[in-house]
C-alpha positions as CSV (number, residue, x, y, z in Angstrom):
1,M,2.5,2.6,14.0
2,A,5.4,0.4,12.4
3,T,3.3,-2.6,12.9
4,G,0.3,-1.8,10.8
5,L,-1.4,-1.0,14.5
6,G,-0.1,-4.5,14.8
7,A,-0.9,-6.5,12.1
8,G,3.1,-7.4,11.5
9,L,2.9,-9.4,14.9
10,M,0.6,-12.0,13.0
11,P,2.6,-15.1,13.3
12,V,2.0,-16.2,9.3
13,A,1.4,-13.2,6.1
14,P,2.3,-10.4,8.5
15,G,2.8,-8.0,4.9
16,T,-0.5,-9.3,3.9
17,A,-2.2,-8.8,7.3
18,G,-0.8,-5.4,6.2
19,A,-2.4,-5.1,3.2
20,V,-5.2,-6.0,4.6
21,E,-5.5,-3.0,5.9
22,G,-4.5,-1.0,3.4
23,V,-8.0,-2.2,1.9
24,A,-9.8,-1.6,4.9
25,I,-9.1,2.8,4.8
26,F,-9.8,2.7,1.9
27,L,-13.1,1.2,1.9
28,L,-13.5,3.2,5.1
29,F,-13.3,6.5,2.5
30,H,-15.4,5.2,-0.1
31,A,-18.0,5.0,2.7
32,L,-18.3,8.1,3.9
33,H,-19.6,8.9,0.3
34,L,-17.1,11.9,-0.7
35,G,-17.3,12.2,-4.5
36,P,-14.3,11.1,-6.5
37,G,-12.2,14.5,-6.3
38,P,-12.8,14.6,-2.7
39,S,-12.1,10.7,-1.7
40,A,-9.2,10.4,-4.2
41,L,-7.6,14.0,-2.7
42,A,-8.0,13.0,1.0
43,L,-6.9,9.6,-0.5
44,A,-3.5,10.8,-2.3
45,I,-2.7,13.3,1.1
46,I,-2.9,10.1,3.3
47,N,-0.6,8.4,1.2
48,V,1.8,10.9,1.9
49,S,1.7,11.2,5.2
50,L,1.1,7.4,5.5
51,F,4.8,7.2,3.3
52,A,6.4,10.4,5.1
53,I,5.2,8.4,8.9
54,G,6.1,4.9,8.0
55,V,9.5,6.3,6.9
56,W,10.0,7.8,10.7
57,A,8.5,5.0,12.0
58,S,10.7,1.7,9.9
59,N,13.9,4.3,10.4
60,R,13.0,3.3,14.1
61,V,12.1,-0.3,14.0
62,C,15.1,-0.9,11.8
63,G,17.9,1.1,14.6
64,I,16.4,-1.0,17.5
65,T,15.9,-4.0,15.9
66,R,19.2,-3.7,13.3
67,L,17.7,-5.2,10.2
68,E,17.1,-3.8,7.2
69,D,13.5,-4.5,6.9
70,P,11.9,-6.3,9.8
71,Q,9.3,-8.8,9.1
72,L,7.1,-6.7,11.8
73,V,6.8,-3.7,9.8
74,V,3.8,-3.7,7.7
75,I,2.9,0.3,7.1
76,D,4.6,0.0,4.1
77,E,2.6,-2.9,2.9
78,V,-0.5,-0.5,4.4
79,S,1.2,2.6,2.0
80,G,1.5,0.6,-1.1
81,Q,-1.8,-1.4,-0.6
82,L,-3.4,2.0,-0.2
83,I,-1.7,3.4,-3.1
84,A,-2.5,0.5,-5.3
85,L,-6.7,1.2,-4.5
86,T,-6.2,5.1,-5.2
87,P,-7.3,5.3,-8.6
88,L,-10.6,3.3,-7.2
89,A,-12.0,6.8,-5.6
90,F,-11.8,8.0,-8.9
91,L,-14.9,5.2,-10.2
92,P,-19.0,6.5,-9.6
93,S,-18.8,2.8,-8.7
94,L,-17.0,0.3,-6.8
95,S,-16.9,-3.1,-7.3
96,I,-15.7,-5.8,-4.6
97,A,-14.5,-7.6,-7.7
98,S,-12.3,-4.5,-8.4
99,V,-10.9,-4.0,-4.9
100,F,-10.1,-7.8,-5.3
101,I,-8.2,-7.5,-8.1
102,G,-6.2,-4.2,-7.0
103,F,-5.6,-6.3,-3.7
104,L,-3.9,-8.8,-5.6
105,L,-1.8,-6.7,-8.2
106,F,-0.1,-5.1,-5.1
107,R,1.3,-8.5,-3.6
108,L,2.1,-9.7,-6.6
109,S,4.3,-7.2,-7.5
110,D,5.5,-6.7,-4.0
111,I,6.3,-10.3,-3.4
112,F,7.8,-10.9,-6.8
113,K,9.0,-6.8,-7.3
114,P,9.8,-6.3,-10.9
115,Y,12.1,-4.1,-11.8
116,P,13.4,-1.3,-10.3
117,I,11.1,-2.8,-7.3
118,R,14.2,-4.7,-5.9
119,K,16.6,-1.5,-6.7
120,L,14.4,0.5,-4.2
121,E,14.6,-2.7,-1.6
122,H,18.0,-1.8,-0.9
123,L,18.2,1.5,0.0
124,P,18.4,3.2,3.3
125,G,16.4,2.6,6.9
126,G,13.1,3.4,6.2
127,F,13.1,5.3,2.4
128,G,14.5,1.4,1.6
129,V,11.4,0.2,4.0
130,M,8.8,2.1,2.0
131,A,9.7,3.2,-1.2
132,D,9.8,-0.6,-3.0
133,D,6.0,-0.7,-1.9
134,A,5.0,2.7,-2.5
135,L,6.4,1.8,-6.5
136,A,4.5,-1.7,-5.9
137,G,1.7,0.3,-5.5
138,V,2.0,2.5,-8.2
139,Y,2.2,-0.3,-10.6
140,A,-0.8,-2.1,-9.3
141,A,-2.9,1.8,-9.7
142,V,-1.4,1.5,-13.3
143,L,-2.3,-2.0,-14.1
144,L,-5.7,-1.6,-12.4
145,W,-6.3,1.5,-13.8
146,G,-5.6,-0.1,-17.8
147,A,-7.6,-3.1,-16.9
148,H,-10.7,-0.1,-15.7
149,L,-9.9,1.7,-19.1
150,L,-10.4,-2.0,-21.3
151,R,-13.2,-2.6,-19.4
152,L,-11.8,-5.8,-17.7
153,I,-13.1,-4.7,-14.5
């Protein structure tokens, strides 16, 4: 679970591979055509569940590897990316551009870690591993929704 079903084992850019898995999960739910309300509710349930599982799995891997945030743990990127794209579930239609922009906004927030994301990264164990990416996802979601409201996407 912690490796994002193996994405964390990629030799190059495992975090990006984990984020791509988050995009794939979002697109899977979009393809089910549940409608904006049920789709957003399903994604919210998945987000909370994935975060909880991620804290548990990350704790285990951190304990085994004795690393604060092992590179092979990418469930945090999967979760953060899914959080970033969740606002798109409220839209009547979906464009590839909006998904791509959501992907980029999350990756930039995750890589550059604007305040206070970097502080969360230093929280202990699995919670620290997951929390910084969750907040990066929230930042990206707010920016993505703002871009939609301003009709930029």
